[in-house]
C-alpha positions in Angstrom: 28.4 214.5 275.1 29.9 211.0 275.4 28.6 208.0 273.4 28.4 206.1 276.7 26.0 208.8 278.1 22.6 207.0 278.6 20.7 210.3 278.4 22.4 211.2 275.1 21.8 207.7 273.7 18.1 208.0 274.7 17.8 211.4 273.0 19.5 210.2 269.9 17.1 207.1 269.7 14.1 209.4 270.2 15.3 211.7 267.4 15.8 208.8 265.0 12.3 207.5 265.9 10.8 210.9 265.2 12.6 211.2 261.9 11.5 207.6 260.9 7.9 208.5 261.7 8.1 211.7 259.7 9.6 210.1 256.6 7.4 207.1 256.9 4.3 209.3 257.2 5.4 211.3 254.1 6.1 208.2 252.1 2.8 206.7 253.2 1.0 209.9 252.0 2.8 209.6 248.6 1.7 206.0 248.3 -1.9 207.0 249.0 -1.9 209.6 246.3 -0.5 207.2 243.6 -2.4 204.8 241.5 -1.8 201.1 242.5 0.1 200.4 239.3 2.4 203.3 240.0 3.2 202.0 243.5 3.9 198.5 242.0 6.3 200.1 239.4 8.1 201.9 242.2 8.3 198.8 244.3 10.3 197.1 241.5 13.2 199.5 242.4 15.3 197.8 245.1 16.0 201.0 247.1 12.3 202.1 247.0 11.2 198.6 247.8 13.4 198.6 250.9 11.8 201.9 252.0 8.3 200.4 251.4 9.2 197.3 253.5 10.7 199.5 256.3 7.5 201.5 256.6 5.1 198.6 255.9 4.0 200.1 252.6 5.1 197.4 250.2 2.2 196.3 247.9 3.1 192.6 248.3 3.3 190.8 251.6 6.5 188.9 252.6 5.1 185.6 251.4 4.4 186.9 247.9 7.8 188.6 247.7 9.6 185.4 248.7 7.5 183.4 246.1 8.5 185.9 243.4 12.2 185.6 244.4 11.9 181.8 244.1 10.2 182.2 240.7 13.1 184.4 239.6 15.7 181.8 240.5 13.7 178.8 239.3 15.6 178.6 235.9 18.9 178.5 237.9 17.5 175.8 240.2 16.4 173.8 237.2 19.9 174.0 235.8 21.1 172.2 238.9 18.4 169.6 238.5 16.0 170.7 241.3 13.9 173.3 242.9 12.7 174.6 246.2 9.4 174.4 247.9 8.4 177.3 250.1 7.1 176.1 253.5 6.6 179.5 255.0 8.2 182.1 257.3 7.9 182.0 261.1 7.4 184.8 263.5 11.2 185.1 264.0 11.8 185.9 260.3 13.1 182.4 259.4 12.2 181.2 256.0 11.7 177.4 255.6 12.3 175.7 252.3 12.5 172.1 251.1 14.8 170.9 248.3 13.1 169.2 245.4 14.5 167.1 242.6 18.0 165.9 242.1 19.6 168.8 244.1 18.5 166.9 247.2 21.4 164.8 248.3 24.1 166.5 246.2 26.2 168.5 248.7 28.1 170.8 246.3 25.0 171.6 244.3 22.9 172.0 247.4 25.2 174.7 248.9 25.3 176.6 245.5 21.6 176.5 245.2 21.1 177.6 248.8 23.3 180.6 248.3 21.5 181.6 245.2 18.1 181.3 246.9 19.2 183.1 250.0 20.6 186.0 247.9 17.3 186.3 245.9 15.1 186.2 249.0 17.2 188.7 251.1 17.1 191.1 248.1 13.3 191.3 248.1 12.6 190.6 251.8 15.1 192.3 254.1 13.0 191.4 257.1 14.1 187.8 256.7 16.6 186.8 259.4 17.7 183.5 258.0 16.8 180.9 255.3 16.7 177.3 256.4 16.6 174.5 253.8 15.2 171.2 255.0 18.0 168.6 254.8 20.9 170.9 254.2 21.5 171.9 257.8 22.1 168.2 258.6 24.8 168.1 255.9 26.4 171.3 257.1 26.5 170.3 260.8 27.5 166.7 260.3 30.7 167.6 258.4 29.5 166.2 255.1 30.1 169.7 253.6 33.1 171.9 254.2 32.4 175.5 253.4 33.9 178.9 254.1 32.4 180.0 257.4 32.2 183.6 256.0 30.1 182.6 253.0 26.3 183.3 253.0 25.6 179.5 253.2 27.3 179.4 256.6 24.8 181.7 258.2 
């Protein structure tokens, strides 16, 4: 059976889908049997949280998880003289943020802060495709900032 065989690829995709539904159904049943505080405790584990998100079982919606991530990095943001305002997530999975405080306008600090925020958000919300920070994209595309194209800030 060749990897280029469309029939084999279709069968493999169907098998993966069946396995996902089976595991998701079992995990859903476990969540139903647990007390809400037990589910929340399990959701604090990054691996379990990822499974909960994958099967739409996480006790917090994506907005709440993003807000929690921003709360977690708030001390770091404050150490750079600023903060982030969460503007929302669109249907394509793009998170919109706005710089606040003295981080706004400081290119080096802005990139560092954006990387920290992106890392925190992607850790708790793997369904996020990209994080956009109002104002920083202009600095990146206008050549005001020179960064490594392979760094998280470049995506």
